[in-house]
N, C-alpha and C positions, 0 to 999 in steps of 0.2 A: 375492432376499434370499441373501444370503452364509451357508454352512454350512461346518462343520468347520475345515479348514485356513485356507482363504482368508479365511473370518470372523477366525480367529485372528491371521492375517498383517496384515487391515486393522485391528484392533484395537492390534494392537502398534505399526503404523505411526504410527495416530492419537495414542496415548498418549506415542509417543516425540516426536512433532511439538509436542504439548500440553506436554510438560516442556520442551521446548528453548525454546518461547515463553515459558512461565512463567519461566525461569531468565535469559532476556536481559530481560524486561521489570523482574524484581527487580534485576538488575546494572545497568540502565539507571537506574532512580529512586535507588538506592544510588550511583552513580556521581555524579549530579547534586545529591547532598544531599540529596533530597526526603524527608522525614518522612510517606510514604505507604505503603499496601501496593497494588501495581497491581490496579487492577479489570480484568480481563482476559475477553475475550469468551470465551465458552463454546463456540464454535463453531469447529472446526478443519477445516479443507479443503485440497485441492492442487489450483491451477489449472494448467493445459496451455495454453501459449500456441503456436499452430501457424504455421506461416510463412504471413506475409501479415497477421498478426494485429497491432494497434497499438491504442495507447489516447492519445487527445489530451489537450491541456493540461487539468487539473482539480486540484480539493483533495478529499480523500477525505471530509472533512467536508462534506457537502451544505448546501445554503441551507436554514435553518431547523433545522439538526440541531446540538444542543448536548451531545452524548453522546461524541465521539471527541476525546481529547488528541493521541495518537500512534500512528501506524502502525507496524508490524513485519513485514519481509518477509524471509522466509528464502530464500534462493536454491538450489535443490536439485540443480541443475546449471549447467554453463557452457560446454557442447559444441556450443552454437547460435549461429546467425551473427544480428547485429542484437538486437532487444530491451533496446538500452540504456536506462537511464533517466536523465533529466535535470530538472535544477530551474531554475526562474526566479522569482528573489527580487526581483520590481519589482510594483509597482502598476499592472498593466496589466488592462484588462478586455477581454479576449478576445471577449465577445460584442458588443463594439461595433465595426462594420465597419469604422470608421476605423483600428482597432488590428489588423487582418488582415495588414498587412504586417509585423508582429512577430511573429506566430505561427511557431513552431518548423516546419520541414519534418518529415513523418512521417521521411523517411530520415535516420538521426543522420548519416553522411558529408555530406550537404548542410548539414544544421544546423549544421556547425562554421564554414560560412562566413558566417552572418549573425551573429554575436555576441549573440544575444538570450539563449542559457541562461547561468546562472551557473556551473554545475557540472554533471558527468554522469560517469557510470561504468556499468560493465559490472561487477557483482560476481562474485565467486568461486564457484564452488560449495561448500555449507556456510557461507557468509558470511550475514550478517543486517544489515540496514539498519533503523535506528530514525529517526524524523523527523516531526515536528509534522503533524496531519492537517488543519490549517486554514492561512489566511493567515499569512505571506506565502509558503508553500512549496507553490506551483504547482508541477506535475510532470507528465510524460509518458513513455509506454512506447513507445518508438521500434519502426518497422516490422520485424518478424521477418522474416529474409531466408530463401530456399530452403534446406533443409536440414533439422536436427532440432528438434524442440520444446524449449520453455523450460517448466521446472517450478518453481513457486514456491508457498511456503505464506504466506498474509497473514493477521494479526490487529490488533486494536485494544486500545489501554489507553482504557478508557472513564471518563469524570469519577466522583468518588467518590460512592458512593450508587445508581449507575444499575446496572440489571438488564434486560439486552435480553429477558429472557424474561417479563418482567412488562408485560402489557398497558398499565396505568394508568403505568407510566414510560415507556413508549414514546410515547403521548399527551404526558406532561408534558414530555418532552425534545425531541421532534420535533414540537413543535406549530406552529412558526412557519415561515412561507414567506419571509421576508425575506431579504434579501442580506447578510451578516455579515461586516464587514471589520473 
């Protein structure tokens, strides 16, 4: 359990990140002319991506989940190698073995040769990326190369009315196991 100055510093960091996420979400819905108040995740955390880490092709909205609308990622540093994010805006089922030839290579330097991805980037420190959490926005985080770690803060804008701290809401919104497209 943190105490004293460590606790104060941790609370300051969490509050700063939560305020940044809230401001990004409000700007995002306003810029798109949406007449909603963003329903934000109450959870804030920092993820550390060490060298050799990666995350394969996926949607953030899992099968049967009806809670997520958009994903927000804040990039806290950019002095690492690898770790790019790429998007594939195609109707490809990567769980089907016949489509394995289309699966992007984990190493970003090699993925550029197969023309599967639609766009990719390595965001600068302090930048934020907001994108839909489900179909057709498949994405992956490419292999982190030797050197420094990457730090990000990720959050989500939930559907209106959803409260992730409410057990009944979790059952209602996450009850299905079907593959939604």
